[in-house]
C-alpha positions as CSV (number, residue, x, y, z in Angstrom):
1,M,29.5,-12.0,-4.4
2,D,28.0,-9.5,-2.0
3,E,24.7,-10.8,-0.7
4,V,23.2,-7.3,-0.6
5,L,23.7,-4.7,-3.3
6,Y,23.4,-0.9,-2.8
7,A,22.9,1.8,-5.3
8,V,21.7,5.4,-5.2
9,E,20.1,7.5,-8.0
10,A,18.0,10.6,-8.0
11,G,17.5,10.5,-4.2
12,V,16.4,6.9,-4.2
13,A,18.6,4.1,-2.6
14,T,17.9,0.7,-4.1
15,V,18.8,-2.2,-1.8
16,T,18.9,-5.6,-3.5
17,L,19.0,-9.0,-1.8
18,N,21.5,-10.8,-4.0
19,R,21.5,-14.6,-4.0
20,P,19.5,-15.0,-7.3
21,D,20.5,-18.7,-7.7
22,K,18.8,-19.4,-4.3
23,L,15.8,-17.1,-4.8
24,N,17.6,-14.8,-2.3
25,A,17.3,-17.3,0.6
26,W,18.1,-15.6,3.9
27,T,21.5,-16.0,5.5
28,G,23.3,-14.3,8.4
29,A,25.4,-12.4,6.0
30,M,22.4,-11.1,4.2
31,A,20.9,-9.9,7.5
32,A,24.1,-8.1,8.3
33,G,24.2,-6.7,4.7
34,L,20.7,-5.4,4.9
35,R,21.2,-3.6,8.2
36,A,24.4,-2.0,6.8
37,A,22.6,-0.8,3.7
38,M,19.8,0.7,5.6
39,E,22.3,2.4,7.9
40,R,24.1,3.8,4.9
41,A,20.9,5.1,3.4
42,E,19.8,6.6,6.7
43,A,23.2,8.5,7.1
44,D,23.1,9.9,3.5
45,A,21.2,13.2,3.3
46,A,20.9,12.8,-0.4
47,V,18.7,9.7,0.0
48,R,15.1,10.5,0.5
49,A,13.4,7.1,-0.1
50,I,14.6,3.4,-0.2
51,V,13.5,0.6,-2.4
52,L,14.1,-3.0,-1.1
53,T,13.9,-5.7,-3.8
54,G,15.5,-9.1,-4.8
55,A,17.8,-10.0,-7.6
56,G,16.6,-12.4,-10.3
57,R,13.2,-14.1,-10.0
58,G,12.5,-13.9,-6.3
59,F,12.3,-11.4,-3.5
60,C,13.3,-13.7,-0.7
61,A,12.5,-17.5,-0.5
62,G,12.9,-17.6,3.3
63,A,15.7,-19.0,5.4
64,D,18.4,-20.9,3.5
65,M,17.6,-24.6,4.0
66,G,21.2,-25.5,4.7
67,L,21.1,-23.0,7.6
68,L,17.9,-24.6,8.9
69,Q,19.4,-28.0,8.7
70,E,22.4,-27.0,10.7
71,V,20.2,-25.4,13.3
72,G,18.1,-28.6,13.5
73,E,21.1,-30.8,13.9
74,A,22.5,-28.5,16.6
75,G,19.3,-28.6,18.6
76,G,18.5,-25.0,18.2
77,L,20.1,-21.6,17.8
78,S,22.9,-20.4,20.0
79,E,22.0,-17.3,21.9
80,A,22.6,-14.3,19.6
81,P,24.1,-11.0,20.9
82,A,21.5,-8.3,21.5
83,L,20.8,-6.2,18.4
84,A,21.8,-2.6,18.7
85,P,18.8,-0.3,18.2
86,F,18.7,1.2,14.7
87,D,17.4,4.4,16.2
88,P,17.8,4.6,20.0
89,T,15.0,7.1,20.2
90,A,12.5,4.7,18.7
91,R,10.0,2.7,20.8
92,A,11.3,-0.6,22.1
93,D,8.8,-2.4,20.0
94,F,10.9,-1.3,16.9
95,Q,14.3,-2.3,18.2
96,H,14.2,-6.1,17.5
97,A,15.2,-8.3,14.7
98,Q,13.2,-7.2,11.5
99,T,10.9,-4.8,13.4
100,W,13.9,-2.3,13.4
101,L,12.9,-1.6,9.7
102,A,10.0,0.5,11.1
103,A,12.6,2.7,12.8
104,V,14.3,3.7,9.5
105,G,13.6,7.4,9.2
106,K,13.0,7.3,5.5
107,P,10.1,5.4,3.6
108,V,11.1,1.8,2.7
109,I,9.2,0.4,-0.1
110,A,9.3,-3.4,-0.7
111,A,9.3,-4.1,-4.4
112,I,8.1,-7.8,-4.4
113,N,9.3,-9.2,-7.7
114,G,8.8,-12.9,-7.0
115,P,8.2,-15.3,-4.2
116,A,8.3,-13.7,-0.7
117,A,8.3,-16.6,1.7
118,G,9.0,-17.1,5.4
119,M,11.6,-14.5,6.3
120,G,10.8,-12.7,2.9
121,L,7.2,-12.3,4.1
122,C,8.4,-11.1,7.5
123,I,10.8,-8.5,6.1
124,S,8.2,-7.1,3.7
125,L,5.6,-6.7,6.5
126,F,7.9,-4.3,8.3
127,C,8.6,-2.2,5.2
128,D,6.3,0.9,4.9
129,M,4.6,-0.3,1.6
130,R,4.6,-3.4,-0.5
131,F,4.4,-3.0,-4.3
132,M,4.1,-6.4,-6.2
133,A,4.7,-7.8,-9.6
134,A,1.4,-9.4,-10.9
135,D,3.0,-12.9,-10.7
136,A,4.6,-12.5,-7.3
137,F,3.3,-14.1,-4.2
138,F,3.5,-14.3,-0.4
139,T,3.7,-17.6,1.5
140,S,5.0,-19.2,4.7
141,A,5.9,-22.8,5.2
142,L,6.7,-22.2,8.9
143,S,3.9,-24.5,10.2
144,R,4.9,-27.3,7.8
145,R,8.5,-27.1,9.1
146,G,7.5,-27.3,12.8
147,L,8.1,-23.6,13.3
148,I,5.9,-20.6,14.3
149,A,5.3,-17.0,13.2
150,E,8.6,-15.3,13.6
151,H,9.9,-11.9,14.5
152,G,6.5,-10.2,14.9
153,T,5.0,-11.6,11.7
154,S,1.8,-12.6,13.7
155,W,1.4,-9.1,15.0
156,M,1.9,-7.2,11.7
157,L,0.1,-9.7,9.4
158,A,-3.0,-9.5,11.5
159,R,-3.0,-5.8,11.5
160,L,-2.7,-5.6,7.7
161,A,-4.9,-8.5,6.7
162,G,-7.1,-9.2,9.7
163,H,-7.0,-11.9,12.5
164,S,-8.6,-14.8,10.7
165,R,-6.9,-14.1,7.4
166,A,-3.5,-14.1,9.2
167,L,-4.4,-17.4,10.7
168,D,-5.4,-18.9,7.4
169,I,-2.2,-17.7,5.7
170,M,0.1,-18.9,8.5
171,L,-1.5,-22.2,9.2
172,S,-2.2,-23.3,5.6
173,S,1.1,-22.1,4.2
174,R,-0.8,-21.4,0.9
175,R,0.2,-18.9,-1.7
176,V,-1.3,-15.4,-1.6
177,G,-1.0,-13.9,-5.1
178,A,-0.6,-10.3,-5.9
179,E,-4.2,-9.5,-6.6
180,E,-5.4,-11.2,-3.4
181,A,-2.7,-9.4,-1.5
182,L,-4.0,-6.1,-2.9
183,R,-7.6,-7.0,-2.0
184,I,-6.8,-7.9,1.6
185,G,-4.4,-5.1,2.3
186,L,-1.0,-6.9,2.1
187,A,-0.1,-5.2,-1.1
188,D,-0.5,-1.5,-1.9
189,R,0.0,-1.6,-5.7
190,V,0.4,-4.4,-8.3
191,F,2.2,-4.0,-11.6
192,E,2.0,-6.0,-14.8
193,G,4.9,-7.6,-16.6
194,G,8.2,-6.0,-16.2
195,E,6.8,-2.7,-15.0
196,L,7.4,-3.3,-11.3
197,M,10.7,-1.5,-10.8
198,A,9.8,1.4,-13.1
199,G,6.6,1.9,-11.1
200,V,8.3,1.7,-7.7
201,T,11.1,3.9,-8.7
202,A,8.7,6.6,-10.1
203,Y,6.8,6.6,-6.8
204,A,10.0,6.8,-4.7
205,R,11.4,9.6,-6.8
206,D,8.3,11.6,-6.4
207,L,8.7,11.3,-2.6
208,A,12.4,12.2,-3.0
209,E,11.7,15.3,-5.1
210,N,8.5,16.7,-3.6
211,V,8.0,15.6,0.0
212,S,9.6,17.2,3.0
213,P,12.1,14.7,4.5
214,R,11.3,16.1,7.9
215,S,7.6,15.5,7.5
216,T,8.3,12.0,6.1
217,R,10.3,11.1,9.2
218,V,7.8,12.3,11.7
219,I,4.7,11.0,9.9
220,K,6.3,7.6,9.5
221,R,7.1,7.4,13.2
222,Q,3.6,8.6,14.1
223,L,1.9,5.9,12.1
224,W,4.1,3.1,13.3
225,N,3.7,4.3,16.9
226,A,0.0,4.6,16.5
227,L,-0.2,0.8,16.1
228,V,0.7,0.4,19.8
229,Q,-0.7,3.7,21.2
230,G,-4.0,4.8,22.5
231,L,-5.8,7.8,21.0
232,E,-4.8,10.1,23.8
233,E,-1.1,9.4,23.4
234,A,-1.3,9.7,19.6
235,M,-3.1,13.0,20.0
236,A,-0.4,14.3,22.4
237,D,2.4,13.3,20.0
238,A,0.6,15.0,17.1
239,D,0.1,18.2,19.0
240,R,3.8,18.3,20.0
241,E,5.0,17.5,16.5
242,M,2.7,20.0,14.8
243,A,4.0,22.7,17.0
244,E,7.6,21.8,16.0
245,S,6.7,21.5,12.3
246,L,5.3,25.1,12.3
247,K,8.7,26.3,13.4
248,S,10.7,24.3,10.7
249,E,12.4,25.5,7.5
250,D,10.6,22.9,5.6
251,F,7.2,24.3,6.6
252,R,8.3,27.8,5.5
253,E,9.7,26.4,2.2
254,G,6.5,24.4,1.6
255,V,4.4,27.5,1.9
256,A,6.8,29.8,-0.1
257,S,7.0,27.3,-3.0
258,F,3.2,27.2,-3.3
259,V,2.8,30.9,-3.1
260,E,5.7,31.5,-5.6
261,R,4.5,28.7,-7.9
262,R,7.9,27.0,-8.1
263,A,9.4,23.7,-7.4
264,V,10.0,22.9,-3.8
265,R,13.5,22.8,-2.3
266,F,13.1,21.0,1.0
267,T,16.2,20.6,3.2
268,G,14.8,18.3,5.9
269,V,15.2,20.9,8.6
């Protein structure tokens, strides 16, 4: 069974972590499958937005315990080959394990349908938005396994939830339910019952149908870069990008569709 599933409909790619019997516990094959799926979505001009979710009752329950046991018995991980940049033009900050999700040029929305623990928490943090089912939750057992905040989790969690809340979540390993996650900035929307995928898909389709792919790509990069920029650098980037946007076909189409009172037909150019 493929550990990552991929499907496209109406401009939205849905990427599904697919080990439902293990609550989609993370494996090396899953890591490779996720990267391949995102590369496929990036290369497809028909895809304008991406939804990442989990099969069955969970989003991702963290690293597979069998894998962790093997690592412990081996005395640690063997040195992994350097990860090729998802986008060579992206900042070095976003060319590492899991942080590369920020370099995907299309919006990536995490649909948190159940437990998002450990690696599941980490992956969701580097998605652009997090929409949750009302009974889903975040947690991390890293401190209770003798481990530490992985792959930039400490950096991103503190920026979303605040320094002391990030310490609380990571040290205590407690569960952060959907309503609390929404209140502290970890979640962007919460859906009741079985409404999560319908809600996420509707949002993603609106982006796919009505938003300039060019604007999306640039704005996403601006906002991620702003996390590590000073105001002067961010302003210089904005001035340069606005000048380029004013020359673009998408700008002309956006104005024309408004004036002519018709549906927009963006090409991403």
